[in-house]
VMD Tcl script that draws the C-alpha trace (Angstrom):
set ca {
  {100.86 42.13 149.25}
  {103.75 39.69 149.00}
  {103.55 36.44 150.88}
  {106.25 35.40 153.29}
  {109.48 33.57 152.74}
  {109.81 30.64 152.74}
  {106.63 29.94 150.77}
  {104.26 27.06 151.45}
  {105.36 24.22 149.17}
  {102.58 21.83 148.13}
  {103.26 18.15 147.59}
  {100.89 17.67 144.66}
  {103.58 19.07 142.32}
  {105.79 16.10 143.18}
  {105.93 12.62 141.69}
  {107.61 9.22 141.97}
  {109.40 7.63 139.01}
  {110.95 4.16 138.80}
  {113.98 4.39 136.51}
  {114.86 0.93 135.22}
  {117.77 0.45 132.81}
  {115.42 0.09 129.83}
  {112.29 1.95 130.89}
  {110.88 4.55 133.25}
  {107.57 4.39 135.10}
  {105.73 7.25 136.75}
  {103.45 5.94 139.49}
  {100.31 7.79 140.54}
  {101.02 7.18 144.18}
  {98.62 7.48 147.08}
  {101.58 7.39 149.47}
  {105.36 7.38 149.10}
  {107.59 7.48 152.17}
  {110.95 6.35 150.75}
  {113.60 8.22 152.72}
  {117.19 8.39 153.86}
  {117.68 7.96 157.62}
  {120.54 7.52 160.05}
  {120.54 6.57 163.72}
  {122.64 8.53 166.18}
  {123.16 6.75 169.48}
  {124.70 7.91 172.76}
  {126.73 5.01 174.21}
  {127.26 4.67 177.94}
  {130.90 5.31 178.84}
  {132.56 5.95 182.20}
  {134.32 9.29 181.93}
  {133.79 11.08 185.24}
  {130.99 13.25 183.82}
  {127.24 13.33 184.32}
  {126.57 14.55 180.76}
  {127.06 12.32 177.74}
  {130.29 13.06 175.90}
  {130.31 10.65 172.92}
  {127.94 9.82 170.11}
  {127.95 7.13 167.44}
  {126.73 7.35 163.85}
  {124.74 4.46 162.43}
  {124.58 3.38 158.80}
  {122.70 5.46 156.26}
  {119.50 3.60 155.45}
  {117.44 4.05 152.29}
  {114.05 2.39 152.61}
  {110.33 2.98 152.42}
  {107.25 2.07 150.44}
  {105.24 3.31 147.49}
  {101.54 2.51 147.25}
  {99.31 3.18 144.28}
  {95.96 2.05 142.84}
  {95.86 -0.13 139.75}
  {94.56 1.83 136.78}
  {92.86 0.96 133.50}
  {95.65 1.90 131.16}
  {98.27 0.21 129.01}
  {100.82 2.11 131.10}
  {99.65 0.50 134.35}
  {102.92 -0.33 136.18}
  {101.61 -3.39 138.05}
  {103.23 -6.04 135.84}
  {106.59 -4.25 135.60}
  {106.90 -3.83 139.36}
  {105.78 -7.41 139.97}
  {108.53 -8.58 137.61}
  {111.00 -6.36 139.47}
  {110.17 -8.28 142.64}
  {110.11 -11.87 141.34}
  {112.52 -11.85 138.38}
  {115.74 -13.61 139.45}
  {118.87 -14.76 137.69}
  {118.64 -18.46 136.79}
  {122.34 -18.93 135.99}
  {125.76 -17.31 136.27}
  {127.61 -15.82 139.19}
  {124.54 -13.87 140.33}
  {122.32 -16.96 140.39}
  {119.36 -16.42 142.69}
  {119.73 -12.64 142.84}
  {117.39 -10.17 141.20}
  {118.08 -9.59 137.52}
  {120.07 -6.44 136.73}
  {117.16 -5.30 134.58}
  {114.99 -5.28 137.71}
  {117.24 -2.93 139.71}
  {116.48 0.75 139.45}
  {116.96 4.29 140.67}
  {113.96 5.98 142.22}
  {113.49 9.60 141.21}
  {111.36 11.60 143.65}
  {110.41 15.23 143.36}
  {108.87 16.44 146.60}
  {108.59 20.08 145.54}
  {109.86 22.14 142.66}
  {112.77 23.59 144.68}
  {115.43 22.10 146.93}
  {113.68 18.73 147.30}
  {114.48 16.58 144.29}
  {116.38 13.36 144.96}
  {117.46 10.20 143.26}
  {117.59 7.07 145.41}
  {120.31 4.92 143.91}
  {120.50 1.15 143.34}
  {117.07 0.24 144.63}
  {115.18 -3.04 144.58}
  {111.65 -4.19 145.39}
  {112.02 -6.16 148.59}
  {108.32 -6.78 149.14}
  {105.38 -6.57 146.73}
  {101.80 -6.69 147.95}
  {98.52 -6.94 146.05}
  {95.32 -6.32 148.01}
  {91.69 -6.07 147.01}
  {88.63 -5.61 149.19}
  {84.94 -5.54 148.36}
  {83.64 -2.02 147.66}
  {87.21 -0.73 147.34}
  {90.02 -0.28 144.84}
  {92.92 -2.60 144.07}
  {95.96 -1.42 145.99}
  {99.54 -2.36 145.17}
  {102.33 -1.65 147.62}
  {106.07 -1.89 146.91}
  {108.50 -1.93 149.83}
  {111.90 -0.73 148.63}
  {115.52 -0.87 149.77}
  {118.29 1.26 148.30}
  {121.99 2.01 148.77}
  {122.24 5.80 148.74}
  {120.57 9.13 147.97}
  {121.81 12.05 145.94}
  {120.37 15.45 145.11}
  {119.35 15.83 141.49}
  {117.89 19.05 140.17}
  {117.31 17.37 136.82}
  {114.56 14.97 137.92}
  {112.38 16.90 135.47}
  {108.71 16.42 134.70}
  {106.53 13.45 134.00}
  {106.57 12.29 130.39}
  {103.22 10.57 129.88}
  {100.26 12.28 128.20}
  {99.67 15.79 126.97}
  {102.08 18.47 128.19}
  {103.89 16.00 130.39}
  {100.88 15.12 132.55}
  {99.31 11.64 132.86}
  {96.07 11.15 130.96}
  {92.88 10.35 132.83}
  {92.26 6.70 133.63}
  {89.70 4.83 135.69}
  {90.98 3.10 138.81}
  {90.50 -0.67 138.92}
  {87.82 -1.48 141.49}
  {86.57 -4.62 143.19}
  {84.15 -5.48 140.36}
  {87.15 -5.87 138.04}
  {89.04 -8.30 140.28}
  {89.78 -11.80 139.05}
  {90.42 -14.51 141.65}
  {90.37 -18.21 140.79}
  {91.33 -21.07 143.09}
  {92.07 -24.56 141.79}
  {92.71 -27.38 144.25}
  {92.78 -31.09 143.68}
  {91.00 -32.66 140.72}
  {87.67 -30.86 140.82}
  {87.74 -28.00 143.33}
  {87.34 -24.62 141.60}
  {86.47 -21.43 143.46}
  {85.80 -18.13 141.72}
  {85.48 -14.58 142.95}
  {81.79 -14.84 143.89}
  {82.83 -16.49 147.15}
  {85.60 -13.99 148.02}
  {85.29 -10.60 149.73}
  {88.94 -9.78 150.40}
  {92.17 -11.04 148.87}
  {95.84 -10.40 149.56}
  {99.13 -11.69 148.17}
  {102.59 -10.74 149.42}
  {105.93 -11.64 147.85}
  {108.79 -11.02 150.28}
  {112.41 -11.28 149.07}
  {113.80 -10.99 152.62}
  {116.59 -8.76 151.33}
  {119.46 -7.81 153.63}
  {122.11 -5.11 153.55}
  {125.75 -6.17 153.77}
  {128.46 -3.78 154.92}
  {132.23 -3.81 154.42}
  {135.23 -1.57 155.05}
  {134.39 0.45 151.96}
  {134.92 3.77 153.70}
  {131.21 4.58 153.56}
  {128.26 4.41 155.91}
  {126.19 2.76 153.19}
  {126.06 -0.94 152.33}
  {128.47 -2.53 149.90}
  {125.62 -4.61 148.52}
  {122.01 -5.61 149.10}
  {121.21 -9.26 148.48}
  {117.90 -11.08 148.40}
  {117.46 -14.39 150.20}
  {114.88 -17.17 150.03}
  {111.56 -15.54 149.34}
  {108.20 -16.09 150.97}
  {104.99 -15.99 148.95}
  {101.97 -15.84 151.22}
  {98.41 -14.65 151.08}
  {94.96 -14.69 152.56}
  {91.37 -14.44 151.45}
  {88.14 -13.75 153.26}
  {85.20 -15.82 152.08}
  {81.50 -15.06 152.23}
  {80.46 -17.70 154.72}
  {82.36 -21.00 154.65}
  {83.38 -22.98 151.60}
  {82.95 -26.54 152.84}
  {85.02 -28.21 150.10}
  {87.99 -25.88 150.63}
  {87.77 -26.37 154.39}
  {87.80 -30.13 153.99}
  {90.65 -29.91 151.48}
  {92.80 -28.03 154.01}
  {91.93 -30.48 156.77}
  {93.26 -33.36 154.64}
  {96.69 -31.83 153.89}
  {98.30 -34.80 155.62}
  {96.88 -37.16 152.99}
  {98.95 -35.59 150.19}
  {102.72 -35.72 149.78}
  {102.83 -32.63 147.52}
  {100.56 -29.91 146.23}
  {99.61 -28.84 142.70}
  {96.89 -26.31 143.60}
  {96.85 -22.86 141.98}
  {95.84 -19.34 142.90}
  {95.21 -16.88 140.07}
  {94.55 -13.21 140.79}
  {94.60 -9.82 139.10}
  {92.37 -8.17 136.51}
  {91.64 -8.59 132.81}
  {90.20 -5.47 131.18}
  {90.18 -5.73 127.40}
  {86.66 -4.59 126.53}
  {85.81 -1.31 124.84}
  {88.73 1.09 125.07}
  {90.23 -0.59 128.14}
  {93.54 -2.34 127.71}
  {94.88 -3.36 131.10}
  {95.58 -7.00 131.91}
  {97.48 -8.27 134.90}
  {96.96 -11.90 135.87}
  {99.34 -13.81 138.13}
  {99.14 -17.59 138.53}
  {100.96 -19.00 141.55}
  {101.53 -22.77 141.62}
  {101.76 -25.31 144.43}
  {99.54 -23.68 147.04}
  {99.11 -25.07 150.54}
  {95.94 -23.86 152.26}
  {95.60 -23.50 156.00}
  {92.49 -24.54 157.87}
  {90.04 -21.65 157.83}
  {89.69 -19.20 160.70}
  {86.18 -19.05 162.14}
  {84.55 -16.57 164.50}
  {80.94 -16.12 165.52}
  {79.71 -12.54 165.78}
  {76.47 -10.59 165.36}
  {77.74 -9.37 162.00}
  {78.18 -11.10 158.65}
  {79.59 -14.62 158.97}
  {82.94 -14.85 157.15}
  {85.90 -17.19 157.14}
  {89.54 -16.36 156.47}
  {91.87 -18.77 154.70}
  {95.64 -18.26 154.79}
  {97.74 -19.82 152.03}
  {101.39 -20.30 151.07}
  {102.99 -20.85 147.65}
  {105.90 -23.23 147.06}
  {106.90 -22.72 143.39}
  {109.10 -25.36 141.78}
  {109.98 -23.00 138.91}
  {112.54 -20.21 138.66}
  {110.70 -17.93 136.26}
  {107.53 -16.69 137.94}
  {107.70 -13.70 135.59}
  {107.35 -15.88 132.47}
  {104.26 -15.91 130.27}
  {103.19 -19.20 131.88}
  {102.61 -17.52 135.23}
  {102.13 -13.85 134.30}
  {99.71 -12.50 131.70}
  {99.94 -8.81 130.77}
}
mol new
graphics top color blue
foreach p $ca { graphics top sphere $p radius 0.5 }
foreach p [lrange $ca 0 end-1] q [lrange $ca 1 end] { graphics top cylinder $p $q radius 0.2 }
display resetview
């Protein structure tokens, strides 16, 4: 018996691929909702009718996010996508903008027929690293792009045997590295920390012109925000006191290091980020019948232009 038409297309045959000028990365995504959308509004006009008679097209918007778990492999994309978010031009007419090498097309195959697209001229607007006790390390990339085009030549994945990715263990909470350095002698390691997050936000914005299109002429990044939080097991008295005395210092030289360093046995996956000049907020306290925890928010104020250099990023 033949099944009906159209058939039931399954999403597991799809994939997401970041296509940088010099390299391509296939991400083993847990979610990917990058899409093309367009608003259609119905303005109020006075025309002697009780039905609406005009409609207005909005701009075509390419945006969405891709989330994936960090994996124990030398092809782990964490470092490359982090660089794509933080790597900016330090000179020239594009000073302050993302490096051309960090702009990319996003190839997405949803199914094997009629649903293969390339999202053009994309950038990582927001990059987020999150780790929680008893869980995996999750990395989320929020993307903006200029346009979408159909492409029946997206093709197959290229890693591993027969085009499929080889098996790799997901990085879990026991592999997480978190180190806090504040002041002259305050050092906090991961034993105190149950949850950790870091978000780099480029605050990108689309800019339109009379280019005859409903898509932006350019997308430019603005001043970025680097923020994070961590949940501690109980309260760390020294860190709490350090935050309470922020007014006694005219600048900060504290550091937050996070990531994972897996170089034992057959593992070869290292991703360590060091963020300088951290200002810690006073901890958040709440009394409940459950485990006593405190949450500390923090903000980074780098005085360097190259956060993707070997000084601040180890891969």
